[in-house]
C-alpha positions, 0 to 999 in steps of 0.5 A: 500500500503506497504511503500518504503524505498530508499537510493541513493548513487553517485560516480564519476567513471573514464571512459566514460558512455559506459565503466562504464555502461558496467562494472556495468551491466556486468553479472559477476560483482557482486562478484567483487564489492559486497564484503560485509559490516559489517554483510552484506555478499559478493556476491560469485556467480550467477546461474540459468540465464534465459537469457543474463544479457543484456536483459530485463526480464532475471533473476538469483539467487544471492548467498551470502557468508553466504549461503543466496540467492535472485532472481534478474531480469533486468527490464530496460536497456537503455545503456549507461544511465540507468539500473534497476532491481528488487530483491525478494525471499530473503532468509535472515530471517530479510529482509524476515520479513521486506520487500517484494522486492527491486529495484535497479536503476542506472543512468550514466552521463558523467562529463568530463573524468568520469561518475557520477553514481547514484544508488538508492535502494528501499526496499518495506516494508511489511507494515508501521510498518516494514518500520521503522526498515527497514529504520534504517537498510537501512540507517546504513547498506545498505548505507555502502554496497552501498558505498563499491560497489561504492568504489570497482567500482572506484578502478577497473575502475581506474585499466582499 
């Protein structure tokens, strides 16, 4: 069984769980919040949608600023409390060598006038050996990528 490498990041985002969930789970959100971090490229667009993004089973292709792509599919949608998806068929050669797929899982909990958002991203390593470098990449780079995404979300939700 391949090893898993998980990172969880949390943020307190202005707005109700309904508003924050709607923003984060929106079909057009990725280029707004995934703006890149270090060598990790920004998302520039999505294409090839198989259905509406608010429906379990819908999939799409995510296009990155470096020309790379990945497939993404909604696996769970419990508005406004939880949203999950899987990512596979990543074109990046390093990720392709180290991981089989990844899962993202978001939870939303009201805290006063804000929402505590927890985002867990879990990479499924190809094997125990590839889990070691994958863990380093996740802890150093992917953690920063997630933080930028959450910071952008806080900034954009503050403007609403």
